[in-house]
N, C-alpha and C positions, 0 to 999 in steps of 0.2 A: 504494500500500500504506500501511498503518499499521504503524509500527515500535514495538514494546514493548520498552523498554530497562530492564534491571535483572537482578539475579541474585546468586548467591552463597549463598543459603539458600532453602529452600522458602517462607519467609515473603515473599520477593520474587516467586518464580515462581508460586505458587498464585494470588495476586490477579491477576497478569497473564493467567493461563489463563482466569480467570473473565471478565475484560474481553474477551479475545479471543473467548470463546464468545458473548458478547452482541453483539459487532460482527458476527460471522458470521450471527447471527439477523436483525439489522436492516439490514445493508449487505453482503450476500454478494458484491457486486461488488468490494469492497475486500479485497485480500490482507492477511494478518496475518503478520508475521515478528518473531521475538524476537531482539534483540541481547542475549545473555546472557553470563555470565562463563564462564571455562574450568573451573570446579569441576565435578566429576562429578555432583553432585546436580542441577545445572541440566539437563544432557543426559538424565539418567535420567528426570526428571519430564516434560520436553518430548517425549522420544521416546515415552513411554507414551501421551500424548494425540495423537501424530502431528503435532505442531506443526512449523512451519518455523522453524529457528533458526540463528543464526550466532554462535559464541563470539567474544568480543572481549577482547583482553588488557587487563588493568587491575590496578593495585596500590593499596593504601591509602597516603595521604600520611603521611610520617614525617620528623622532623628528623634521624633517625640517618643518617649518611652513606651506608652501603651500601643501606639501604632507600630513601633519597631517590633514589639512582641508579636502582634498580629501578623506582621510581615514574615517573621521567622517561622511561625507555626504554619502559615499558609504555604510558604515556600517548601518546607519539608514535606508537607502532605501533597503538594502539587508535584514535586519532583518524584515522589513514590508513585503517584497515580500516572504520571507521564511515562515512567519506566515500564509500568505494567501495560499501558496502552501501546507503546512502541513494540514491546515484545509480542503481545497478543496479536497485533495486526501485521506483524512482519514488516515494519516500516523500512523503506529503502531510502527515503529522504524526508526531511522536514522543511516545509516552506514556512518561514517565520514572517508574520504580517504585522507585528507590533502589538503593543498593549502589555499589561503586566503578565499575562499568562504565558507570553513567549519565554520569559526567564526560566522557570522550572522545566519547561519542555525542552529548551535548547540545552540546558545543563545535563538533563537526562540523555539527550541525543548524543552529546559529546562523550559521555561516559560509555555509551554503547556503540561508539564509532559509526553513528548514523550521520551522514553529511547534512549540513544545514545550508539552505539557500535563503538569504534575507532579502525581502522586498520592502524597502522603506517607502512609506506612503505619504510622508509629510515633508514640507520644505525645511523644517527644522527637526532633525532626528531626535526622538525622545530618549530618555535614559535607558529604557529597555533595548531600543535598537542600537544604541552606542555600545551596550554590553554585548549584544548578540553579534554585532559586526566583527568583534575580535574573535569570535568562535565559529564564524561561518566560512564555508569554502568559497562561496560566491556572494557578492553583494550588488544588488540592483536597486535603483530608486525610480519611483514613479515621476518624480519632478526634481529639478535642480535643488541643491542644498547650499545656498549662498553663504550661510554661516559656517559651513564645514565643507569647503571645496575638496573634491577628491574622496568624499565619503564613500561613494559608490563607484564601481568600475564602469557603469553605463546607466544612462537615463533612458528609460523604456516607455514612459507614459503611464497613465493610470489604467489599471485593468477595470473594465466596466462590464457588469453582468448583462446578459441578454435582456432581462426584464426592464432594465433601465434605459434601453434604447428604443426610440420611437420607430415602430415597424409597420404602423397602420396609418392610413390617411387621417388628416386632422379631424374631419367630420366624424369618423368612426371612433377616434379617441374620445371626442367630446360626448358622443352618444353613450359609450360604455361607462363614462364617468357621471352621466346624468346632467351634463351641462347643456345650455341652450345655444342653438344656432343664432347667428345674427349679432353676437356680442364678441368683443375681444376678451381674451382670458388672461388674467393675472394669476400666476402661481406663487404662493407664499409658502416657504418651507424652511423649517429649522433643522432639517435632516432627521435622523432617527430619534433623537432626544427631544426635538422641538426647541423653540427659542422664545422664552417668555417676553423678552424685550421686543421682538418682532411682532408678537401677538399684541402687545400693548400699543406699539406704534400704529398698527393697522386700526385698532379701535379709536385711537386719537385722530387719525386721518379721516375716518368715517364721519367724525364730528366736525372737523375743521376744514376738510377739503372735499365735502360731499359732491360738488359739481364735477370733479375730476373723474368720478366713477360712472358718469352717465352712459358711456358706451361700453362699459366693462362689466364682466362677472369675475368672481374670485374663486379659485380653488385653494383653500387654506388648510395646510397640514399643521395642526396645532401641537402635535407631540403629546407630552404627558399632561398638558394643561386641561382644565375643565372647559369643554367646548361650549357649554350652555351659554355663558355670558358673551362669548365671542359670536355665536350664532345670533343672539339677541341684538348685538350691536349692528350686524349686517341687516337684520330684519327691520330694526328701528330706523336705519338710514335708507331703507328701500333699495339696497344693493343686492343683486342676485349673488348668491354664494353657496358653495359646497364646502362644508367644514368637516374634516376628517382628522382623527388622531394620527393616522399613519397610512401609508399606501405602499404595498409591496410592488405593484405594477407601475413603477415610476415612469416607464416608457410612455404610458398613457398620459400621464401628467405633462411630461415634456412635449409630447406630440400635440397636446391641446393648447399649450401655452404660447402666447404672443410676447410675454414679458414675465420675468421672475424676480422675486425678492428672496434671497437665500443666504444662509450661512456660507462660509468660505472654506469649509473642509475640503481637502484635496479631492475626495470622491464627488462631492456636490459640484465643485468647479468643473471637473472632468465631464460629468453628466450634462451640465449646461452647455459646455463647449461642443461636445460631440453631437448633441441634439440641436445645435445652432439656435439656442434661445438667448436673446439679449437679457442680461441679468444684472441686477444691482446686488453686489455682494457686501454683506455685513459680517466681518470676522467675529468669531467668538471673543467677547471682551474680557474674559476672566483669566486668560493665559497671561502670565507675566511678560512674556516676550511677544505677545500678539502674533504668534507664528502663522496663523491662518492668513494673515495679510499677504505673505509671500506666495501662497497658492494662487491668489487672484491677481496679484500685481502685474504680472506679465501681460495679461489680457486687458487690464485697465490701461496700461501704458500703450498697448497696441490700438486702443480705441474700440474694442469689441465687447467690453464690459465696463461696469462702473464699480468702483471700490470706495466705500465710505466706512469710517469707524462707527461702531455701535457704542453710543454713549449711555446706554442702558435705560435711562428715564425717557419716556415718550416725549415730554416737553423739550428735552435737549436734542433728541433725535430728529424731531420734526423739521427744524430749519435746514438741515443738511441731508441726512439720510432720507427723510420723508420728501424733501423738495426734489432730490435726485430722482426718486421713484415717480412722483407726480409729473415731473418734467418729461420723463420718458413716456409716460402714459399718454401725454398730449402731443409728443413730437413723433408723429408716425413716420416721417421721412428718415429720421435718425435711427429709429428702431429697425426699419427695413434695410438700411445700409449696414447696420451691425449684423443682422441676420444673414445678409448676402455674403459678407466677409467671413463670417463663421462657417457658412456652408461651403465656402471655397477652400477652407483649410484641409490639408490632407488628413485622412482618418487612419490612425494607427490601431492595430490590434495588439495592445500591450499584453493582454491576458494570454494570447497565443504564444507570444515570444517567451514569456515567463514559463508557460506550461511546457514548451519544448525543452527548455533548459532543465526544468524539474524532472522530466521524463528521461532526459539524457543522463542526469545524475543517478536516477533510480535504476537505470539499466546497466 
């Protein structure tokens, strides 16, 4: 088998699913099993695609005494579970995708002489990936790592799962989502975890910029938030909206969208670009280094996307982030130019390139 190790967010799981899909195409004789985290989002996404997976205990490393104790306990348990998994499944290679769970899996793989292929998924490699890189036989990155030049041997692009690519005509995507014809569609997504600040901003804009929504309907993925007050805000503003906590078939959402407001995780950025959807990116604001900015910045600089800081409070976000979104909603010519330039970009199949290397190592 090939073990794909990583998890904790959809940004780790989705690329893993994409790689597993390509492995199944080119080497169906190799089983694919995910060593994922114990977070519910991992099981939800992997169960949806019928993937074989085993949750592995893991915690983030912290100098705080109680958290350090939890880290050590989880690491010991996770390493033991990983050794059992690798032995039982006859693992030929581990594809490490990042997140806390990669640590114990990779340490177990090293002890058992199972080669590790690291696929870094963020512009700023995290602690786990910096640890894994020293223990991997090959290191690839989905995007440039400007803070650590030379971290990876090759930049391959982001692996994107089939369900996240628009494969149907726009009208059919809209029909399957229950959206109405005759309106432009704004997609609002905070990725797998949702984004409370984007939810709050949209509610603020519905009150303060209601005329801007006249020609628009909204597909709003609210994540873990209570959807009831958000649905009420759309209803009271008289704006057509479909409010969902999560959507597995993101290809339908991108296929229906004329414009998007999104977090700037590497996976979200790649999906927007590959589906040629003009997007206003708002990086996750609680990372100390704001590393999500680097995922979207090249496309902002190229003029095919817009990048704005998320200032968290809706009143602070409205004059810049909100204004950028409303401006694009009304500027049809600029949106169409952005879409045309995105459509003209070469489309890479990073998942296939990574799958080929993983199979080569496994054989």
